[in-house]
C-alpha positions in Angstrom: 15.9 -18.8 20.0 12.6 -19.5 18.4 11.3 -16.0 19.4 14.3 -14.4 17.7 13.7 -16.4 14.6 10.0 -15.4 14.7 10.8 -11.7 14.8 13.4 -12.1 12.0 10.7 -13.9 10.0 8.3 -11.0 10.8 10.8 -8.4 9.6 11.5 -10.4 6.5 7.7 -10.8 5.7 7.1 -7.1 6.2 10.0 -6.2 3.9 8.8 -8.6 1.2 5.3 -7.3 1.5 6.6 -3.8 0.8 8.4 -5.0 -2.3 5.2 -6.8 -3.6 3.1 -3.7 -2.9 5.5 -1.6 -4.9 5.6 -4.1 -7.8 1.8 -4.3 -8.2 1.0 -0.6 -7.7 0.0 -0.2 -11.4 -2.5 -3.1 -11.2 -3.8 -3.1 -7.6 -4.9 -0.1 -5.5 -4.1 0.3 -1.9 -7.7 -0.6 -1.1 -7.5 -3.9 -3.0 -4.2 -4.8 -1.2 -5.8 -4.1 2.1 -8.9 -6.1 1.3 -6.8 -9.1 0.0 -4.6 -9.1 3.1 -7.7 -8.9 5.4 -9.5 -11.8 3.7 -6.5 -14.0 3.9 -6.0 -13.0 7.6 -9.6 -13.9 8.5 -9.3 -17.3 6.7 -6.0 -18.1 8.5 -7.3 -17.1 12.0 -10.5 -19.2 11.4 -8.4 -22.2 10.4 -6.3 -21.8 13.6 -9.5 -21.4 15.6 -10.9 -24.7 14.2 -7.6 -26.6 14.5 -6.1 -25.2 17.7 -9.1 -23.5 19.4 -7.4 -20.1 19.5 -9.4 -17.2 21.0 -11.0 -15.0 18.3 -13.4 -12.9 20.5 -13.1 -11.0 23.7 -15.0 -8.9 26.2 -13.8 -5.4 25.1 -15.4 -5.3 21.7 -15.6 -1.5 21.4 -11.8 -1.2 22.1 -11.2 -4.2 19.7 -13.1 -2.3 17.0 -11.2 0.9 17.6 -7.9 -1.1 17.4 -9.1 -2.8 14.3 -9.9 0.5 12.6 -6.6 2.0 13.7 -4.7 -1.1 12.4 -6.6 -0.9 9.0 -5.8 2.8 8.6 -2.1 2.2 9.5 -1.9 -0.6 6.9 -3.6 1.5 4.2 -1.2 4.4 4.8 2.0 2.3 5.0 1.1 0.6 1.7 0.4 3.9 0.1 3.7 5.3 1.4 5.7 2.3 0.0 4.0 2.7 -3.4 5.0 6.4 -3.6 8.3 6.6 -1.7 11.6 4.6 -1.7 10.9 1.6 0.5 13.7 2.4 2.8 12.4 6.0 3.3 8.9 4.8 4.0 10.1 2.2 6.6 12.3 4.7 8.4 9.5 7.3 8.7 7.2 4.5 9.9 9.6 3.8 12.7 8.5 7.0 14.2 5.6 5.1 15.7 7.2 4.7 19.2 7.3 8.5 19.4 3.6 8.7 18.9 3.1 5.8 21.3 5.1 7.7 24.0 2.9 10.8 23.4 -0.4 8.9 23.4 0.1 6.5 26.2 -0.6 9.0 29.0 -4.1 9.6 27.4 -4.9 6.0 26.7 -3.2 4.0 29.5 -2.6 6.7 32.1 1.2 6.1 32.0 3.3 9.3 32.2 6.1 10.2 29.7 9.4 10.1 31.5 12.2 12.5 31.0 14.4 10.0 29.2 11.6 9.4 26.7 11.5 13.1 25.8 15.2 12.8 25.1 14.5 10.0 22.6 11.7 12.0 21.0 14.2 14.9 20.5 16.7 12.5 18.9 14.0 11.3 16.5 13.3 14.8 15.3 17.0 15.3 14.7 16.9 12.2 12.6 14.0 13.5 10.5 16.0 16.7 9.8 18.9 14.6 8.5 16.7 12.2 6.6 14.9 15.0 4.7 18.0 17.2 4.4 18.9 20.6 5.8 15.9 22.9 5.4 14.0 20.0 3.9 15.6 21.0 0.6 17.2 17.6 -0.2 13.9 15.8 -0.5 10.8 16.8 -2.4 8.0 16.3 0.2 5.0 14.5 -1.1 1.8 12.7 -0.1 4.0 9.6 0.4 5.7 11.3 3.3 2.3 12.2 4.8 1.1 8.6 4.4 4.3 7.3 6.1 4.0 9.6 9.1 0.2 9.0 9.3 1.0 5.2 9.4 3.5 5.9 12.2 0.8 7.8 14.2 -1.7 4.9 14.0 1.1 2.4 14.6 1.8 4.2 17.9 -1.9 4.2 18.7 -1.9 0.5 18.0 0.8 -0.1 20.6 -1.2 1.7 23.2 -4.4 -0.1 22.4 -2.7 -3.6 22.2 -1.1 -2.8 25.6 -4.6 -2.1 27.0 -6.1 -5.3 25.4 -3.3 -7.8 26.0 -4.4 -8.9 29.4 -7.8 -10.2 28.4 -7.4 -10.8 24.6 -5.3 -13.2 22.5 -3.2 -11.9 19.6 -5.4 -13.9 17.3 -8.5 -12.1 18.6 -6.9 -8.7 18.1 -5.7 -9.6 14.6 -9.2 -11.1 13.7 -10.9 -7.9 14.6 -8.4 -5.8 12.6 -9.0 -8.0 9.6 -12.8 -7.8 9.8 -12.7 -4.0 10.2 -10.2 -3.8 7.3 -12.7 -5.8 5.1 -15.5 -3.4 6.0 -13.4 -0.3 5.4 -11.9 -1.4 2.1 -14.4 -3.6 0.3 -16.5 -0.7 -1.3 -13.5 1.4 -2.4 -11.7 -1.7 -3.7 -14.6 -2.7 -6.0 -15.2 0.9 -7.1 -11.6 1.1 -8.2 -11.6 -2.3 -9.8 -14.9 -1.9 -11.6 -15.2 -5.7 -11.8 -12.1 -5.9 -14.0 -10.0 -9.0 -13.1 -6.4 -8.0 -12.5 -3.6 -9.9 -14.3 -2.7 -13.3 -12.9 0.7 -12.1 -11.4 -1.1 -9.4 -9.5 -3.6 -11.9 -8.0 -0.8 -14.2 -7.0 1.0 -11.2 -5.5 -2.1 -10.2 -3.6 -2.4 -13.7 -2.2 1.3 -13.6 -1.2 0.7 -10.2 0.5 -2.1 -11.7 2.5 0.0 -14.6 3.6 3.1 -12.5 4.4 1.0 -9.9 6.3 -0.7 -12.6 8.4 2.6 -14.4 9.0 4.4 -11.2 9.9 1.7 -10.1 12.4 1.4 -13.5 14.2 5.2 -14.0 14.3 5.6 -10.5 15.7 3.0 -11.3 18.4 4.7 -14.5 19.3 8.1 -12.9 19.5 7.1 -10.1 21.8 5.4 -12.6 24.2 8.8 -14.3 24.8 11.2 -11.4 24.5 11.5 -8.1 26.4 10.4 -5.2 24.2 13.9 -3.7 24.2 15.4 -6.9 22.8 12.5 -7.7 20.4 12.5 -4.2 18.9 16.2 -4.5 18.0 15.5 -7.7 16.1 12.4 -6.2 14.4 14.4 -3.2 13.3 16.3 -5.5 10.9 13.3 -4.7 8.7 14.7 -1.3 7.9 18.1 -2.3 6.4 16.4 -5.2 4.7 14.0 -2.8 3.0 16.8 -0.4 2.1 18.8 -3.2 0.5 15.8 -4.6 -1.4 14.9 -1.1 -2.6 18.5 -0.6 -3.8 18.8 -4.0 -5.5 15.3 -4.2 -7.1 14.4 -0.6 -7.7 17.8 1.2 -7.7 16.8 3.5 -4.9 19.7 5.6 -3.7 21.1 5.3 -0.1 23.0 8.5 0.8 25.1 9.3 3.9 22.6 11.8 5.3 19.8 9.3 4.9 21.7 6.6 6.7 22.6 9.0 9.6 19.0 10.1 9.9 17.8 6.5 9.8 20.3 5.6 12.6 19.0 8.4 14.9 15.4 7.5 14.3 16.0 3.8 15.0 18.0 4.6 18.1 15.2 6.8 19.4 12.6 4.2 18.4 14.5 1.4 20.3 14.7 3.6 23.4 11.0 4.5 23.3 9.9 1.0 22.3 11.6 -0.4 25.3 9.7 1.9 27.6 6.2 1.9 26.1 5.7 -1.5 24.4 
């Protein structure tokens, strides 16, 4: 029961993070949001290390650094996508990440792609066609779509790398390295964009909230998948998509059409099938 609550909490935190990222896009760059989340993440993990002695280092540092860089790129791209696309659209495209995980796992973990997985990959591409409209004419493609699919690629890579690291490294260690790499990647662009101008108070509070939500979402996700099978946990986690669609509709008046819903359903069905096989 607690693991289901944890994953629902993770989905809710991710959805709220997307809303906040959308609301502060005029005052905070993607780099500043990434930096703020990473700083809060490092602080939270250090506090847990002091209080609970959680593991924050591990033997496979090169792989941890690659995972950290992959996670940072994933986060930068999904935030950029949510700032440029309807939140529901960004989330649905991001849920292509199990497709990329299925395609990458033979290279990283020496695990073959089974025939059933190829069926789910095909279903996901059918979902994309519905999502974007016949002939891609219903939606004006933009950099936001590129950012969302790029985030999905690195999300799939993250699954493969976490699978490789999970035997010898705690979730806190993996998240710590991601946060440290994210700080290194984003600190210079963040300050170049900011030019030492202090953002409005609401933007700073939102940035702090994004950091707390991002850390809570990631740690809750890790806890949930330790205690649930991936096929079960992924179904709970996918509640993030309808949450994001509803929040986008209520807060930003983002439309939800029949073709969009049909495409989203196909992508989520294929993601669940692939997730249950590769995560």
